C-alpha positions in Angstrom: 22.0 16.3 -25.7 18.3 15.7 -26.4 15.8 14.2 -24.0 16.1 10.9 -25.9 19.7 10.6 -24.8 19.1 11.1 -21.1 19.2 8.3 -18.6 15.7 7.7 -17.1 16.1 6.8 -13.4 13.0 5.4 -11.7 12.3 6.5 -8.2 11.9 3.7 -5.7 11.5 4.3 -2.0 12.5 7.9 -2.4 15.9 7.0 -4.1 17.3 6.6 -7.6 20.0 4.3 -8.9 22.5 7.0 -9.5 25.5 4.7 -10.2 25.4 0.9 -10.6 26.8 0.5 -7.1 25.1 3.5 -5.4 21.5 4.7 -4.8 21.0 8.3 -3.8 18.0 10.1 -2.3 15.9 11.8 -5.0 16.4 15.0 -3.1 20.0 15.1 -4.1 18.9 15.3 -7.8 17.4 18.7 -7.3 20.9 20.0 -6.5 22.8 17.9 -9.1 24.4 19.3 -12.2 23.3 16.2 -14.2 19.6 16.4 -13.3 17.4 17.8 -16.2 13.8 16.9 -15.4 11.5 15.1 -13.0 8.5 13.0 -14.1 5.6 14.0 -11.9 2.2 12.4 -12.6 3.4 11.4 -16.1 4.5 15.0 -17.0 8.1 16.2 -17.1 9.1 19.3 -15.2 12.5 21.0 -15.3 14.8 20.4 -12.4 15.5 23.3 -9.9 19.2 22.5 -10.5 18.8 24.4 -13.8 18.1 27.7 -12.0 21.6 28.9 -12.6 21.7 27.7 -16.3 21.8 30.8 -18.5 19.7 29.0 -21.1 17.0 27.6 -18.8 16.7 29.9 -15.8 14.3 27.5 -14.0 12.8 29.0 -10.8 10.1 26.5 -9.8 10.3 23.9 -7.0 9.3 20.2 -7.3 7.4 18.2 -4.7 9.9 15.4 -4.4 7.3 13.1 -2.8 5.4 12.9 -6.1 8.4 12.3 -8.4 8.2 9.0 -10.4 11.5 9.3 -12.3 14.4 11.5 -13.1 16.0 12.4 -16.4 19.7 12.5 -15.9 22.4 13.8 -18.2 25.3 11.9 -16.6 26.8 9.7 -19.3 30.3 9.5 -17.9 29.4 7.8 -14.6 30.3 10.7 -12.4 27.3 10.3 -10.1 25.9 13.0 -7.9 27.7 16.3 -8.4 26.3 19.3 -6.5 25.6 22.6 -8.1 26.7 24.3 -4.9 30.3 23.9 -5.9 29.6 26.0 -9.0 27.6 28.7 -7.4 29.3 29.0 -4.0 
């Protein structure tokens, strides 16, 4: 799935519209299996949730107070799904 197929979720008041009926704190995104990137000051940075991805191995943190938008790979409408269930 290329970046052109991701959902772009704007951050408003520290939350994103994860599902049509549910807003989630942007902090959840950093632990979500669907989160791919954060837009910070117009630049996209990889999500810390990709730290356990064999291909990506992201190890950086993101200052969530500066996040403007989230690129989300959830196309099935599953919503927030924590990576902790995969690594724990």
